[in-house]
Biopython code that builds the backbone (N, CA, C, O; Angstrom):
import numpy as np
from Bio.PDB.StructureBuilder import StructureBuilder

atoms = [
    (1, "HIS", "N", (-4.809, 28.502, -42.394)),
    (1, "HIS", "CA", (-4.564, 26.880, -42.412)),
    (1, "HIS", "C", (-4.876, 25.895, -41.821)),
    (1, "HIS", "O", (-3.809, 25.374, -41.495)),
    (2, "LEU", "N", (-6.394, 24.774, -41.159)),
    (2, "LEU", "CA", (-6.280, 24.752, -40.297)),
    (2, "LEU", "C", (-5.646, 23.122, -39.572)),
    (2, "LEU", "O", (-5.361, 22.879, -38.399)),
    (3, "LEU", "N", (-5.589, 22.292, -40.687)),
    (3, "LEU", "CA", (-5.240, 21.139, -40.203)),
    (3, "LEU", "C", (-3.804, 21.543, -40.164)),
    (3, "LEU", "O", (-3.275, 22.492, -40.743)),
    (4, "GLN", "N", (-3.425, 20.911, -39.605)),
    (4, "GLN", "CA", (-1.566, 20.942, -39.401)),
    (4, "GLN", "C", (-1.112, 19.634, -39.924)),
    (4, "GLN", "O", (-2.080, 18.925, -40.198)),
    (5, "PRO", "N", (0.173, 19.003, -40.183)),
    (5, "PRO", "CA", (0.446, 17.892, -39.842)),
    (5, "PRO", "C", (0.696, 17.451, -38.396)),
    (5, "PRO", "O", (0.989, 18.212, -37.474)),
    (6, "LEU", "N", (0.439, 15.239, -38.263)),
    (6, "LEU", "CA", (0.906, 14.700, -37.340)),
    (6, "LEU", "C", (2.243, 15.173, -36.404)),
    (6, "LEU", "O", (3.311, 15.442, -36.955)),
    (7, "ARG", "N", (2.126, 15.224, -35.386)),
    (7, "ARG", "CA", (3.506, 15.395, -34.865)),
    (7, "ARG", "C", (3.946, 14.264, -34.061)),
    (7, "ARG", "O", (3.390, 14.442, -32.977)),
    (8, "PRO", "N", (4.675, 13.140, -33.991)),
    (8, "PRO", "CA", (4.756, 12.557, -32.591)),
    (8, "PRO", "C", (4.903, 13.358, -31.069)),
    (8, "PRO", "O", (5.469, 14.450, -31.060)),
    (9, "HIS", "N", (4.554, 12.975, -30.224)),
    (9, "HIS", "CA", (4.176, 14.249, -28.225)),
    (9, "HIS", "C", (4.887, 12.573, -27.937)),
    (9, "HIS", "O", (4.393, 11.449, -28.020)),
    (10, "LYS", "N", (5.832, 12.916, -27.685)),
    (10, "LYS", "CA", (6.239, 12.111, -26.456)),
    (10, "LYS", "C", (6.057, 12.278, -25.178)),
    (10, "LYS", "O", (6.554, 13.186, -24.512)),
    (11, "ALA", "N", (4.828, 10.792, -24.495)),
    (11, "ALA", "CA", (4.390, 10.384, -23.344)),
    (11, "ALA", "C", (5.610, 11.697, -22.158)),
    (11, "ALA", "O", (6.711, 12.242, -22.231)),
    (12, "PRO", "N", (4.394, 11.599, -21.178)),
    (12, "PRO", "CA", (5.731, 12.000, -19.978)),
    (12, "PRO", "C", (5.954, 10.823, -18.975)),
    (12, "PRO", "O", (5.214, 9.845, -18.873)),
    (13, "PRO", "N", (6.720, 10.988, -18.484)),
    (13, "PRO", "CA", (7.450, 9.741, -17.912)),
    (13, "PRO", "C", (5.937, 9.272, -16.500)),
    (13, "PRO", "O", (4.918, 9.963, -16.475)),
    (14, "PRO", "N", (6.130, 8.022, -15.476)),
    (14, "PRO", "CA", (4.706, 7.735, -15.117)),
    (14, "PRO", "C", (5.581, 8.729, -14.333)),
    (14, "PRO", "O", (6.686, 9.155, -14.668)),
    (15, "PRO", "N", (4.811, 9.043, -13.124)),
    (15, "PRO", "CA", (4.893, 9.381, -11.363)),
    (15, "PRO", "C", (5.987, 8.205, -11.171)),
    (15, "PRO", "O", (6.253, 7.550, -12.179)),
    (16, "PRO", "N", (6.674, 7.869, -9.908)),
    (16, "PRO", "CA", (7.289, 7.441, -9.217)),
    (16, "PRO", "C", (6.151, 6.714, -8.493)),
    (16, "PRO", "O", (5.049, 7.262, -8.472)),
    (17, "GLN", "N", (6.382, 5.116, -7.694)),
    (17, "GLN", "CA", (5.333, 4.787, -7.114)),
    (17, "GLN", "C", (5.392, 4.761, -5.797)),
    (17, "GLN", "O", (6.407, 4.323, -5.255)),
    (18, "ARG", "N", (4.587, 5.108, -5.237)),
    (18, "ARG", "CA", (4.320, 5.235, -3.821)),
    (18, "ARG", "C", (3.689, 4.019, -3.206)),
    (18, "ARG", "O", (2.743, 3.412, -3.708)),
    (19, "PHE", "N", (4.499, 3.602, -1.679)),
    (19, "PHE", "CA", (3.585, 2.852, -0.668)),
    (19, "PHE", "C", (2.160, 3.709, -0.215)),
    (19, "PHE", "O", (2.041, 4.933, -0.167)),
    (20, "PRO", "N", (1.327, 2.880, 0.037)),
    (20, "PRO", "CA", (0.159, 3.861, 0.343)),
    (20, "PRO", "C", (-0.006, 3.930, 1.617)),
    (20, "PRO", "O", (-1.197, 4.067, 1.896)),
    (21, "TYR", "N", (1.009, 3.877, 2.946)),
    (21, "TYR", "CA", (1.355, 4.319, 3.823)),
    (21, "TYR", "C", (2.192, 5.127, 4.110)),
    (21, "TYR", "O", (2.332, 5.114, 5.333)),
    (22, "PRO", "N", (2.751, 5.743, 3.704)),
    (22, "PRO", "CA", (5.076, 6.048, 4.186)),
    (22, "PRO", "C", (4.908, 6.710, 4.910)),
    (22, "PRO", "O", (5.990, 7.296, 4.928)),
    (23, "GLU", "N", (4.039, 7.370, 5.987)),
    (23, "GLU", "CA", (4.659, 7.880, 6.882)),
    (23, "GLU", "C", (4.045, 7.014, 8.412)),
    (23, "GLU", "O", (3.864, 7.620, 9.469)),
    (24, "SER", "N", (3.833, 5.748, 8.260)),
    (24, "SER", "CA", (3.111, 5.050, 8.823)),
    (24, "SER", "C", (4.307, 3.926, 9.446)),
    (24, "SER", "O", (4.470, 3.370, 10.532)),
    (25, "LEU", "N", (4.955, 3.930, 8.264)),
    (25, "LEU", "CA", (5.482, 2.551, 7.597)),
    (25, "LEU", "C", (6.817, 2.696, 9.147)),
    (25, "LEU", "O", (6.954, 3.918, 9.213)),
    (26, "PRO", "N", (7.752, 2.070, 10.286)),
    (26, "PRO", "CA", (8.569, 1.963, 10.540)),
    (26, "PRO", "C", (9.901, 1.627, 10.000)),
    (26, "PRO", "O", (9.511, 1.547, 8.835)),
    (27, "THR", "N", (10.606, 1.482, 9.953)),
    (27, "THR", "CA", (12.088, 0.335, 8.939)),
    (27, "THR", "C", (12.223, -0.435, 10.202)),
    (27, "THR", "O", (11.513, -0.547, 11.201)),
    (28, "THR", "N", (13.218, -0.866, 9.881)),
    (28, "THR", "CA", (14.164, -2.434, 10.487)),
    (28, "THR", "C", (15.005, -2.069, 9.405)),
    (28, "THR", "O", (14.501, -2.578, 8.404)),
    (29, "SER", "N", (15.904, -1.524, 9.136)),
    (29, "SER", "CA", (17.146, -2.024, 8.366)),
    (29, "SER", "C", (17.579, -0.848, 8.221)),
    (29, "SER", "O", (16.745, 0.011, 7.932)),
    (30, "ALA", "N", (19.361, -0.352, 8.413)),
    (30, "ALA", "CA", (19.627, 1.297, 8.348)),
    (30, "ALA", "C", (19.423, 0.688, 6.244)),
    (30, "ALA", "O", (20.523, 0.857, 5.718)),
    (31, "ARG", "N", (18.763, 0.330, 5.586)),
    (31, "ARG", "CA", (18.490, 1.088, 4.388)),
    (31, "ARG", "C", (17.532, 1.544, 4.866)),
    (31, "ARG", "O", (17.485, 2.655, 4.337)),
    (32, "GLY", "N", (16.271, 1.427, 5.860)),
    (32, "GLY", "CA", (15.047, 1.893, 5.244)),
    (32, "GLY", "C", (14.051, 1.031, 4.922)),
    (32, "GLY", "O", (12.899, 1.458, 4.996)),
    (33, "ALA", "N", (14.211, 0.079, 4.631)),
    (33, "ALA", "CA", (12.883, -1.350, 3.901)),
    (33, "ALA", "C", (12.393, -1.375, 5.019)),
    (33, "ALA", "O", (12.807, -1.770, 6.109)),
    (34, "PRO", "N", (10.906, -0.644, 4.464)),
    (34, "PRO", "CA", (9.573, -1.039, 5.179)),
    (34, "PRO", "C", (9.512, -3.223, 6.535)),
    (34, "PRO", "O", (10.317, -4.150, 6.452)),
    (35, "LYS", "N", (8.673, -3.153, 7.156)),
    (35, "LYS", "CA", (8.463, -4.257, 7.761)),
    (35, "LYS", "C", (7.465, -5.023, 7.014)),
    (35, "LYS", "O", (7.063, -5.996, 7.652)),
    (36, "VAL", "N", (6.977, -4.888, 5.930)),
    (36, "VAL", "CA", (5.652, -5.645, 4.832)),
    (36, "VAL", "C", (5.955, -6.871, 5.094)),
    (36, "VAL", "O", (6.906, -7.469, 5.597)),
    (37, "VAL", "N", (4.808, -7.156, 4.588)),
    (37, "VAL", "CA", (4.744, -9.349, 3.955)),
    (37, "VAL", "C", (3.967, -8.954, 2.750)),
    (37, "VAL", "O", (3.226, -8.074, 2.312)),
    (38, "VAL", "N", (4.627, -10.250, 2.408)),
    (38, "VAL", "CA", (3.769, -10.511, 1.099)),
    (38, "VAL", "C", (2.344, -11.787, 1.614)),
    (38, "VAL", "O", (2.394, -12.596, 2.540)),
    (39, "LEU", "N", (1.063, -11.523, 0.516)),
    (39, "LEU", "CA", (0.408, -12.565, 0.955)),
    (39, "LEU", "C", (0.413, -13.951, 0.567)),
    (39, "LEU", "O", (0.384, -14.152, -0.647)),
    (40, "PRO", "N", (0.438, -14.765, 1.189)),
    (40, "PRO", "CA", (0.825, -16.684, 0.767)),
    (40, "PRO", "C", (-0.491, -16.564, -0.287)),
    (40, "PRO", "O", (-1.467, -15.873, 0.006)),
    (41, "GLU", "N", (-0.374, -17.478, -1.810)),
    (41, "GLU", "CA", (-0.842, -18.184, -2.342)),
    (41, "GLU", "C", (-2.958, -18.959, -1.539)),
    (41, "GLU", "O", (-4.181, -18.872, -1.657)),
    (42, "ASP", "N", (-1.880, -19.568, -0.854)),
    (42, "ASP", "CA", (-3.502, -19.993, -0.286)),
    (42, "ASP", "C", (-3.153, -19.604, 0.891)),
    (42, "ASP", "O", (-2.157, -19.523, 1.610)),
    (43, "ARG", "N", (-5.040, -19.232, 0.877)),
    (43, "ARG", "CA", (-5.289, -18.241, 1.755)),
    (43, "ARG", "C", (-5.511, -18.361, 3.232)),
    (43, "ARG", "O", (-5.759, -17.406, 3.968)),
    (44, "THR", "N", (-5.371, -19.985, 3.719)),
    (44, "THR", "CA", (-5.214, -20.673, 4.506)),
    (44, "THR", "C", (-3.799, -20.369, 5.481)),
    (44, "THR", "O", (-3.859, -20.918, 6.581)),
    (45, "ILE", "N", (-2.869, -19.777, 5.285)),
    (45, "ILE", "CA", (-1.868, -20.074, 5.581)),
    (45, "ILE", "C", (-0.960, -19.165, 5.893)),
    (45, "ILE", "O", (-0.237, -18.756, 4.985)),
    (46, "CYS", "N", (-0.779, -18.602, 7.359)),
    (46, "CYS", "CA", (-0.642, -17.466, 7.593)),
    (46, "CYS", "C", (0.473, -16.841, 6.902)),
    (46, "CYS", "O", (1.299, -17.546, 6.322)),
    (47, "PRO", "N", (0.608, -14.967, 6.924)),
    (47, "PRO", "CA", (1.869, -14.216, 6.460)),
    (47, "PRO", "C", (3.201, -14.045, 6.997)),
    (47, "PRO", "O", (4.352, -13.791, 6.642)),
    (48, "LEU", "N", (2.263, -14.392, 8.368)),
    (48, "LEU", "CA", (4.195, -13.885, 8.927)),
    (48, "LEU", "C", (4.338, -15.166, 9.264)),
    (48, "LEU", "O", (5.540, -15.052, 9.503)),
    (49, "CYS", "N", (4.089, -16.475, 9.521)),
    (49, "CYS", "CA", (4.619, -17.578, 9.814)),
    (49, "CYS", "C", (5.065, -18.959, 9.336)),
    (49, "CYS", "O", (5.825, -19.888, 9.609)),
    (50, "HIS", "N", (3.843, -18.411, 8.175)),
    (50, "HIS", "CA", (3.649, -19.052, 6.684)),
    (50, "HIS", "C", (3.560, -21.150, 6.880)),
    (50, "HIS", "O", (3.964, -22.165, 6.313)),
    (51, "ARG", "N", (2.503, -20.594, 8.430)),
    (51, "ARG", "CA", (1.804, -22.037, 8.632)),
    (51, "ARG", "C", (0.576, -22.108, 8.597)),
    (51, "ARG", "O", (0.053, -21.219, 7.926)),
    (52, "PRO", "N", (-0.381, -23.128, 9.258)),
    (52, "PRO", "CA", (-1.467, -22.906, 8.434)),
    (52, "PRO", "C", (-2.115, -22.236, 9.767)),
    (52, "PRO", "O", (-2.025, -22.662, 10.918)),
    (53, "ARG", "N", (-2.777, -21.097, 9.315)),
    (53, "ARG", "CA", (-3.459, -20.526, 10.307)),
    (53, "ARG", "C", (-4.181, -20.908, 11.703)),
    (53, "ARG", "O", (-5.270, -21.465, 11.835)),
    (54, "GLN", "N", (-3.018, -20.326, 13.023)),
    (54, "GLN", "CA", (-4.310, -20.872, 13.755)),
    (54, "GLN", "C", (-4.878, -20.044, 15.272)),
    (54, "GLN", "O", (-4.130, -19.212, 15.786)),
    (55, "ASN", "N", (-5.816, -20.261, 15.707)),
    (55, "ASN", "CA", (-6.936, -19.083, 15.943)),
    (55, "ASN", "C", (-6.174, -18.014, 15.629)),
    (55, "ASN", "O", (-5.085, -17.583, 16.009)),
    (56, "PRO", "N", (-7.399, -17.522, 14.464)),
    (56, "PRO", "CA", (-7.302, -16.290, 13.834)),
    (56, "PRO", "C", (-7.411, -15.102, 14.300)),
    (56, "PRO", "O", (-7.916, -14.750, 15.366)),
    (57, "ALA", "N", (-6.903, -14.446, 13.443)),
    (57, "ALA", "CA", (-7.246, -12.645, 13.956)),
    (57, "ALA", "C", (-6.871, -12.227, 13.091)),
    (57, "ALA", "O", (-5.799, -12.581, 12.601)),
    (58, "MET", "N", (-7.755, -11.171, 12.517)),
    (58, "MET", "CA", (-7.648, -9.784, 11.492)),
    (58, "MET", "C", (-6.960, -8.727, 11.870)),
    (58, "MET", "O", (-6.770, -8.521, 13.069)),
    (59, "SER", "N", (-6.400, -7.754, 10.747)),
    (59, "SER", "CA", (-5.351, -6.916, 10.835)),
    (59, "SER", "C", (-6.545, -5.933, 10.375)),
    (59, "SER", "O", (-7.564, -6.429, 9.892)),
    (60, "CYS", "N", (-6.399, -4.364, 10.544)),
    (60, "CYS", "CA", (-7.010, -3.163, 10.746)),
    (60, "CYS", "C", (-7.221, -3.335, 8.497)),
    (60, "CYS", "O", (-8.180, -2.922, 7.845)),
    (61, "GLY", "N", (-6.312, -3.853, 8.102)),
    (61, "GLY", "CA", (-6.582, -3.841, 6.058)),
    (61, "GLY", "C", (-7.535, -4.966, 6.398)),
    (61, "GLY", "O", (-8.171, -5.061, 5.348)),
    (62, "GLY", "N", (-8.141, -6.101, 7.428)),
    (62, "GLY", "CA", (-8.814, -7.194, 6.808)),
    (62, "GLY", "C", (-7.834, -8.284, 7.028)),
    (62, "GLY", "O", (-8.279, -9.239, 7.665)),
    (63, "TYR", "N", (-7.098, -8.327, 6.800)),
    (63, "TYR", "CA", (-5.995, -9.959, 6.717)),
    (63, "TYR", "C", (-5.897, -11.079, 7.466)),
    (63, "TYR", "O", (-5.509, -10.550, 8.508)),
    (64, "ALA", "N", (-5.913, -11.379, 7.531)),
    (64, "ALA", "CA", (-5.729, -12.631, 8.349)),
    (64, "ALA", "C", (-4.973, -13.237, 9.176)),
    (64, "ALA", "O", (-4.611, -14.051, 8.326)),
    (65, "PHE", "N", (-4.292, -13.629, 10.287)),
    (65, "PHE", "CA", (-2.780, -14.099, 10.816)),
    (65, "PHE", "C", (-3.400, -14.399, 11.365)),
    (65, "PHE", "O", (-4.590, -14.092, 11.429)),
    (66, "CYS", "N", (-2.536, -15.444, 12.238)),
    (66, "CYS", "CA", (-2.375, -16.448, 13.739)),
    (66, "CYS", "C", (-2.669, -14.872, 14.341)),
    (66, "CYS", "O", (-2.253, -13.791, 13.924)),
    (67, "TYR", "N", (-3.499, -15.174, 15.413)),
    (67, "TYR", "CA", (-2.874, -14.330, 16.883)),
    (67, "TYR", "C", (-2.231, -14.385, 17.011)),
    (67, "TYR", "O", (-1.591, -13.625, 16.285)),
    (68, "THR", "N", (-1.550, -15.023, 17.753)),
    (68, "THR", "CA", (-0.240, -15.184, 18.495)),
    (68, "THR", "C", (0.636, -15.464, 17.227)),
    (68, "THR", "O", (1.208, -16.538, 17.042)),
    (69, "CYS", "N", (0.689, -14.389, 16.366)),
    (69, "CYS", "CA", (1.853, -13.919, 15.201)),
    (69, "CYS", "C", (1.609, -12.518, 15.012)),
    (69, "CYS", "O", (2.637, -11.850, 15.124)),
    (70, "LEU", "N", (0.101, -11.568, 14.646)),
    (70, "LEU", "CA", (-0.102, -10.383, 14.443)),
    (70, "LEU", "C", (0.150, -9.686, 15.955)),
    (70, "LEU", "O", (0.683, -8.590, 15.785)),
    (71, "VAL", "N", (0.006, -9.881, 16.900)),
    (71, "VAL", "CA", (0.094, -8.927, 18.518)),
    (71, "VAL", "C", (1.412, -9.067, 18.207)),
    (71, "VAL", "O", (1.939, -8.030, 17.805)),
    (72, "PRO", "N", (1.762, -9.554, 18.238)),
    (72, "PRO", "CA", (3.323, -9.627, 18.430)),
    (72, "PRO", "C", (4.306, -8.391, 17.415)),
    (72, "PRO", "O", (4.893, -7.398, 17.845)),
    (73, "HIS", "N", (4.208, -8.922, 15.862)),
    (73, "HIS", "CA", (3.605, -7.712, 15.126)),
    (73, "HIS", "C", (3.433, -6.420, 15.714)),
    (73, "HIS", "O", (4.318, -5.630, 16.040)),
    (74, "VAL", "N", (2.435, -6.320, 15.793)),
    (74, "VAL", "CA", (1.287, -4.896, 16.274)),
    (74, "VAL", "C", (2.003, -4.030, 16.887)),
    (74, "VAL", "O", (2.014, -2.856, 16.517)),
    (75, "GLN", "N", (2.932, -4.596, 18.236)),
    (75, "GLN", "CA", (3.126, -4.469, 18.970)),
    (75, "GLN", "C", (4.669, -4.084, 19.126)),
    (75, "GLN", "O", (5.280, -3.760, 20.145)),
    (76, "GLU", "N", (5.053, -4.198, 17.994)),
    (76, "GLU", "CA", (6.617, -4.214, 17.381)),
    (76, "GLU", "C", (6.900, -3.457, 16.472)),
    (76, "GLU", "O", (7.999, -2.940, 16.272)),
    (77, "PHE", "N", (5.545, -3.287, 15.609)),
    (77, "PHE", "CA", (5.630, -2.192, 14.798)),
    (77, "PHE", "C", (4.532, -1.051, 13.950)),
    (77, "PHE", "O", (4.610, -0.181, 13.083)),
    (78, "GLY", "N", (3.569, -1.649, 14.765)),
    (78, "GLY", "CA", (2.455, -0.441, 14.614)),
    (78, "GLY", "C", (1.716, -0.717, 14.205)),
    (78, "GLY", "O", (0.565, -0.447, 14.547)),
    (79, "HIS", "N", (2.172, -1.597, 12.988)),
    (79, "HIS", "CA", (1.453, -1.249, 11.746)),
    (79, "HIS", "C", (1.208, -2.878, 11.242)),
    (79, "HIS", "O", (1.789, -3.914, 11.564)),
    (80, "CYS", "N", (0.076, -2.610, 10.301)),
    (80, "CYS", "CA", (-1.023, -3.594, 9.795)),
    (80, "CYS", "C", (0.581, -4.546, 9.096)),
    (80, "CYS", "O", (1.536, -3.900, 8.665)),
    (81, "PRO", "N", (0.573, -5.848, 9.113)),
    (81, "PRO", "CA", (1.970, -6.874, 8.487)),
    (81, "PRO", "C", (1.408, -6.411, 6.908)),
    (81, "PRO", "O", (2.086, -5.500, 6.434)),
    (82, "VAL", "N", (0.687, -6.720, 6.344)),
    (82, "VAL", "CA", (0.124, -6.793, 4.532)),
    (82, "VAL", "C", (0.040, -4.511, 4.163)),
    (82, "VAL", "O", (0.976, -3.813, 3.773)),
    (83, "THR", "N", (-0.861, -4.227, 4.373)),
    (83, "THR", "CA", (-0.375, -2.786, 4.007)),
    (83, "THR", "C", (0.126, -1.733, 4.711)),
    (83, "THR", "O", (0.035, -0.680, 4.081)),
    (84, "GLY", "N", (0.668, -1.626, 5.888)),
    (84, "GLY", "CA", (1.026, -0.991, 6.377)),
    (84, "GLY", "C", (0.688, 0.191, 6.985)),
    (84, "GLY", "O", (1.449, 1.130, 7.218)),
    (85, "GLN", "N", (-0.617, 0.101, 7.263)),
    (85, "GLN", "CA", (-2.058, 1.170, 7.778)),
    (85, "GLN", "C", (-1.109, 0.809, 9.124)),
    (85, "GLN", "O", (-0.736, -0.306, 9.486)),
    (86, "ARG", "N", (-0.820, 2.213, 9.791)),
    (86, "ARG", "CA", (-0.800, 2.105, 10.755)),
    (86, "ARG", "C", (-1.956, 1.116, 11.729)),
    (86, "ARG", "O", (-3.010, 0.804, 11.175)),
    (87, "MET", "N", (-1.735, 0.708, 13.004)),
    (87, "MET", "CA", (-2.782, -0.399, 13.488)),
    (87, "MET", "C", (-2.729, 0.154, 15.620)),
    (87, "MET", "O", (-2.248, 1.172, 16.119)),
    (88, "ARG", "N", (-3.237, -0.705, 16.117)),
    (88, "ARG", "CA", (-2.727, -0.745, 17.744)),
    (88, "ARG", "C", (-3.577, -2.317, 18.268)),
    (88, "ARG", "O", (-4.729, -2.660, 17.998)),
    (89, "VAL", "N", (-2.845, -2.835, 18.842)),
    (89, "VAL", "CA", (-3.474, -3.431, 18.899)),
    (89, "VAL", "C", (-4.566, -4.243, 19.188)),
    (89, "VAL", "O", (-4.775, -5.436, 18.964)),
    (90, "GLU", "N", (-5.583, -2.898, 20.024)),
    (90, "GLU", "CA", (-6.927, -2.842, 20.277)),
    (90, "GLU", "C", (-8.172, -3.378, 19.297)),
    (90, "GLU", "O", (-9.257, -3.952, 19.217)),
    (91, "GLU", "N", (-6.903, -2.585, 18.516)),
    (91, "GLU", "CA", (-8.048, -2.733, 16.707)),
    (91, "GLU", "C", (-7.928, -4.579, 16.028)),
    (91, "GLU", "O", (-8.609, -5.009, 15.097)),
    (92, "ILE", "N", (-6.660, -5.548, 16.986)),
    (92, "ILE", "CA", (-6.674, -6.874, 16.310)),
    (92, "ILE", "C", (-8.435, -7.386, 16.689)),
    (92, "ILE", "O", (-8.979, -7.475, 17.790)),
    (93, "ARG", "N", (-9.076, -7.695, 15.098)),
    (93, "ARG", "CA", (-10.322, -8.900, 15.804)),
    (93, "ARG", "C", (-9.666, -10.281, 15.452)),
    (93, "ARG", "O", (-8.851, -10.718, 14.640)),
    (94, "ARG", "N", (-10.822, -10.968, 16.987)),
    (94, "ARG", "CA", (-10.491, -12.517, 16.588)),
    (94, "ARG", "C", (-11.772, -13.115, 15.601)),
    (94, "ARG", "O", (-12.964, -12.891, 15.809)),
    (95, "ILE", "N", (-11.367, -13.705, 14.792)),
    (95, "ILE", "CA", (-11.891, -14.410, 14.018)),
    (95, "ILE", "C", (-12.934, -15.465, 14.641)),
    (95, "ILE", "O", (-12.941, -15.634, 15.861)),
    (96, "ARG", "N", (-13.351, -15.802, 14.246)),
    (96, "ARG", "CA", (-14.590, -17.840, 14.814)),
    (96, "ARG", "C", (-14.730, -18.156, 14.209)),
    (96, "ARG", "O", (-15.425, -17.684, 13.310)),
    (97, "ASP", "N", (-14.052, -19.465, 14.210)),
    (97, "ASP", "CA", (-13.955, -20.346, 12.934)),
    (97, "ASP", "C", (-14.928, -21.109, 13.686)),
    (97, "ASP", "O", (-15.058, -21.421, 14.870)),
    (98, "GLU", "N", (-16.069, -21.465, 11.771)),
    (98, "GLU", "CA", (-17.513, -22.139, 12.437)),
    (98, "GLU", "C", (-17.137, -23.755, 12.094)),
    (98, "GLU", "O", (-17.989, -24.644, 12.100)),
    (99, "GLY", "N", (-15.290, -24.034, 11.708)),
    (99, "GLY", "CA", (-15.524, -25.382, 11.285)),
    (99, "GLY", "C", (-15.175, -26.308, 11.830)),
    (99, "GLY", "O", (-15.431, -27.424, 11.378)),
]
sb = StructureBuilder()
sb.init_structure("model")
sb.init_model(0)
sb.init_chain("A")
sb.init_seg("    ")
for serial, (resi, resn, name, xyz) in enumerate(atoms, 1):
    if name == "N":
        sb.init_residue(resn, " ", resi, " ")
    sb.init_atom(name, np.array(xyz, "f"), 0.0, 1.0, " ", f" {name:<3s}", serial, name[0])
structure = sb.get_structure()
């Protein structure tokens, strides 16, 4: 008998979500929460200081910040504030504003 009655199968649970760079994220609290930021809706706002970007600079992840905000963050935490990817101050790239 080739045809068998349809038996519903239970789908396995989804895998746990992981941060893309877990080994590179230093922690800032006793609970182990990573120090990363969320991007603002307005792309002209610095994600670190929440003000219009001044003297823009780009992280290794390609996100723009105020240069004076990004340098201290990378010096203290050693990673991109948005992606968590490891980076050094030498990898920060200044952005020329043609406006």
